[in-house]
Structures are given as C-alpha cells and as structure tokens.
C-alpha positions, -999 to +999 in steps of 0.1 A: -155-140-070-136-123-042-136-090-061-174-092-066-180-100-030-157-072-019-176-046-040-209-059-028-198-057+008-186-021+003-219-012-012-238-027+017-215-011+042-220+023+026-258+019+030-254+009+066-231+037+076-255+061+059-282+050+082-258+053+111-248+089+101-285+101+097-304+111+128-337+092+132-355+118+153-382+123+127-384+095+101-420+104+092-407+134+073-394+110+046-426+089+046-407+058+061-431+030+073-430+021+109-413+054+117-422+054+154-409+019+160-376+026+143-372+059+161-377+042+195-351+016+187-326+038+169-295+032+190-301-006+191-305-008+153-274+013+147-254-009+172-267-039+152-254-023+120-220-021+137-221-058+146-229-067+110-200-047+097-177-063+123-187-098+112-181-089+075-146-076+083-139-106+105-148-131+078-125-114+053-098-111+079-098-149+081-097-151+043-067-128+043-049-153+067-054-181+042-042-159+012-011-149+032-002-185+040-008-198+005+003-169-017+026-149+006+005-117+002-031-105+004-050-093-027-064-057-027-101-068-028-096-089+004-077-060+020-106-036+012-133-060+026-113-066+058-106-030+066-132-007+050-164-018+068-152-010+103-134+021+091-166+033+074-186+027+106-162+049+125-166+076+099-204+073+099-206+075+137-183+105+138-204+123+112-235+115+133-218+129+164-205+160+145-240+168+132-256+167+166-227+187+182-231+213+155-268+217+165-258+220+201-230+244+195-250+268+172-284+264+187-283+266+226-319+253+228-307+219+217-278+219+242-279+202+276-272+230+301-247+208+319-224+210+289-227+247+282-191+255+292-176+223+277-194+220+243-163+234+225-141+206+239-167+181+227-164+196+192-126+195+194-127+159+205-149+149+176-124+166+152-095+147+168-113+114+163-120+122+127-084+131+120-073+098+135-097+080+113-084+098+082-047+091+092-051+055+101-074+050+072-045+056+049-019+037+070-038+005+079-048-007+044-012-003+030+003-021+061-024-047+061-015-060+027+022-067+035+019-078+072+018-114+083-009-129+105+002-112+138+005-078+121-029-081+105-045-090+138-029-059+155-040-036+127-075-051+129-077-045+167-065-009+162-093-004+136-118-020+160-107+004+187-111+034+165-146+023+155-155+017+191-142+052+202-163+068+173-194+048+183-190+057+220-185+093+212-217+093+191-236+077+219-223+102+244-233+132+223-268+117+216-276+107+252-259+135+273-250+165+252-279+170+229-313+182+242-347+183+225-336+156+200-371+151+186-373+188+174-341+188+155-345+198+118-329+169+100-347+169+067-316+176+046-296+149+062-310+124+037-284+138+013-258+117+032-273+086+016-270+101-019-234+110-011-226+075+000-241+061-033-221+086-052-189+076-035-196+040-044-201+049-081-168+068-080-151+037-065-165+016-094-153+041-120-118+042-105-117+004-107-127+004-144-100+031-151-074+011-133-084-020-153-082-002-186-048+012-176-036-023-168-048-034-203-029-005-219+002-015-200-001-051-213-004-037-249+027-016-243+046-046-230+036-066-260+046-038-284+080-035-268+085-072-269+077-073-306+101-045-313+129-064-295+123-098-311+149-109-338+138-119-373+130-153-361+103-152-335+113-164-300+086-174-276+085-155-243+092-179-214+065-184-188+090-186-160+125-171-159+154-185-138+186-168-133+218-188-140+252-178-126+267-153-151+299-162-169+327-136-166+332-113-196+354-082-200+340-049-189+334-024-217+336+014-212+304+032-221+294+068-219+257+059-215+240+058-181+246+027-161+209+020-158+200+023-195+182-009-207+202-033-227+189-036-262+201-072-270+169-090-279+183-124-271+189-114-234+164-086-228+126-089-227+095-075-210+077-096-185+039-091-182+022-091-148+005-124-156+039-142-160+058-155-130+094-148-121+113-173-100+149-168-090+173-197-088+194-193-056+231-196-058+254-193-028+279-165-033+303-153-006+303-115-007+336-114+011+352-129-020+331-108-044+340-075-027+369-068-050+360-090-080+346-077-112+310-089-115+298-091-151+265-072-144+253-037-149+280-012-138+263+001-107+268-034-092+304-038-105+334-032-083+364-024-104+397-035-088+414-003-098+389+018-080+388-003-048+413+020-030+411+038+004+387+064-012+360+038-018+333+036+009+333-002+005+369-003+017+358+008+052+328-015+054+334-046+075+329-077+054+299-097+066+309-129+084+275-146+083+241-143+066+208-138+082+173-149+069+161-125+042+129-107+050+115-100+025+129-127+003+140-118-032+109-134-048+085-117-024+102-083-030+098-088-068+061-096-064+056-065-042+073-042-068+053-057-097+020-051-078+027-013-078+005+005-103+019+010-138+051-009-133+069-025-163+093-053-156+123-059-178+147-088-174+182-085-189+207-113-182+207-118-144+191-085-133+156-072-132+149-035-140+116-020-130+102+010-149+074+035-141+063+043-176+097+044-194+117+057-165+137+032-144+134+034-106+147+001-093+172-026-103+173-060-084+199-088-087+198-120-067+227-139-052+208-165-032+218-157+003+217-120-003+206-096-031+215-061-044+194-031-051+199+001-071+172+027-065+162+063-070+159+083-037+158+118-025+193+130-020+189+141+016+170+110+027+195+088+008+224+103+027+206+096+060+202+059+049+240+058+042+247+071+076+224+047+094+230+015+073+266+006+063+255-016+034+238+013+016+260+036-004+260+062-033+258+047-068+288+064-084+283+049-119+253+070-128+255+107-136+222+113-117+229+121-080+196+105-068+207+069-074+219+048-045+227+011-041+223-014-012+233-050-004+208-068+018+224-096+038+194-099+060+204-070+082+182-044+065+147-042+082+119-051+059+101-018+067+132+000+054+133-020+022+096-015+015+099+022+022+129+024-002+109+008-030+078+029-024+098+062-022+118+052-053+085+046-071+069+078-060+099+100-069+100+086-105+079+105-130+059+082-153 
C-alpha cells in the first residue's frame, strides 16, 4: 500500500511541478478553458501547488518517524514520498525562472531595463541554485533513510529551504526581471508536461527491472542452496542465531582467506525475506588479542605472529566498551538492503557478496564486532592512520582487503561509508 501511494504521489507531484515550470502568459494557445482567470491568478495557483506538495511530504515524513521507531529503518517508497515532492517543486520553480531569464538574456525587449547590467548575475544565480538541487537531491535521500528522527527533520528543513529559495527566485524573475510577460512565445513549453510523464514512465520501468532482478537473485540463492544441500534435505532455518564457537586447530590453506566454506552442514545462503538475529555474547577483547579464534583467518591472531612487527602489538587494549551505533543487527540489515547483495552464513560469520564476489565479512562478539572489507588502497591507509582499530588484512593476497574492530569508537558515518565504498568497489 505504501509503495502504491508513493508512486501515485510522485505522479501527482510531476503533474504539479509541470504546471509550475510552464509559463501561463497565454493559456489560450492550448485551448485551455477559463484561460484568462487562470492567467490572472498564476502565482497564487503555483504557490498553492507548493503548499500541496509540502503537505504530501510532511505526511510521509511523519510516517517515516513511525517506521524508524518500529523497524529501525525507513523503506525506500516512504523515503521517496517524503523527499521527492519538495525537491521536484524546487526543480520546477528553477526551470520556470531559467526559461524566463533566457528570454530576458537573449531578447532585450523582454528585459526590465533596470536589470540590463545584472541579468548575467541572475542567470549565474539560477545555475547555482540548480546545482545545489542536483547535489542535495543525491545526498538527502540516501541520508534520510539511515538518519533517526532528528536527522530526518534537519534534512527535511534543508530541503524546504532549497524549495523556498527556488520559489523565491522564480517570483523575483517573474515580477522584476522579465518585461512584456504577456507577449512571450511559450507555445513549445507544453513539452515540459510530456517530459514529466516520460520521466514517470521511466521510473516505473526501473522499478519493474529492479523487481525482476530481485526475483533472479532469489532464484540464484535457491539454486546455490540446492547445490550445497547434502543427500538428505535439510530445511533452511527462518532465523539464525550465532553460538559461541568451540576451539579447533588451525589448518594451513593456500586458498584466499575469504573463499566461502563449502561444508553444506555449516554454510547456506540466506534470502532477503529471512531474518538474521545475532545472539550476543560478552567477550573481552583484551583476552582475545593473542588467542587463536577459530574463525576465518582474517580474524585470527596467531600467537607466533603476534610479535613487535604486528600492528596490533602497538594498539592499546580497550579498557571499556561504548554503545554500538549502528548495532550489529542494524548493520546487517543495512548491508542486505543494498541492491544485488547475496548473504551467506558460515559458522559464526556472515559473508556478503555482490554477484559472486565477496566484499564484506561480519562477525559478532556481542559488545563489539569485527569487519573485513574491500577498500581502495589509498583510502584504506588513511583509515588506518586515523582509526587505530582499523588495520591491513594480511591473510589475503589481495592488497585491497582491510579489517576493523568496532568497540563503539568508530563513528557510524565511517562504518556506513566503509560498507558503501566496499560495495561500490566490488564488481558484480
């Protein structure tokens, strides 16, 4: 239902911003009824359209608060309905101002003589506002989904300010910069409405493609699960809990440390519909620092290698734990929401794949968790310099693998950026 209402709202918003972007100086040329009445009240009606879009966004902003409190995150349809209406109004108002400024700049007969020497600055100002809308239009939706209530409100206010600036700029150009508004040739501006409808159709097509791709991923997960089942079928659990691993001797292997384990009794694919819940267990990392942990080698510290040449030797052991933000479970949900991600559980660790290439490994210890991730070499070195709990993953042959321990001291923005960059740098 939310997805349907979100798509309906976007369609209505596209129609409204098309009316905002089109000049109403001569509605009779399109045989529109009551053309004179509409022309005389153009600015009031466009301001009313802005008010309607604001109310739409405000309603879904409140819905996003409820989703955040109940589910710990905000679904993409609700994000779209909260952000896009106001953003699209800003774009529509900027297009309207740009069209009028173009007439004034190229045809002096439509320029107010007072602004003859400053029209170029007006055009530059319009371009600056448009660039801000494009830049923040990319940043706000991605941040809106992960932010809590206070962060969502701040982003919404920022978006409201951008829409207000764009609307004020359009009003300024219409009332003060442009002259002979009634004689402007605007017959071809009706194309804006057709473009808006075309954008909506592309939006629907992309949604269908995304849905089909998700279906293909489910089939792939099912196929891999069937290949890894033993002769006697074993049902895939609905929820997976991680028990404390029992120690076992380490075996030398020439394979990559992140190669998926093929033991069908301990390794299986988890579809996006299944839930993953981790069972917390308090482990003191100061005692684990030089112990052999029976997990994948990139998380293992071998006592023979823990000499003065190891970076961990110089890291001060943490004396206390801080609240984890994000928590292990929220981080797992965030990663699984990335497009095309395949989740694979083996023993006590979770490996995430883009296609068939791994890009992230997570392992929970209750009061802290570990990460192994792909990262650009230069950026990874900067992380090592800035955060002492991040280091090079020496077990893998590939130089772009790093590892991190999050005791609550890593900022959540850094963790989300690590995951996103790790995902982006991995080829599907």
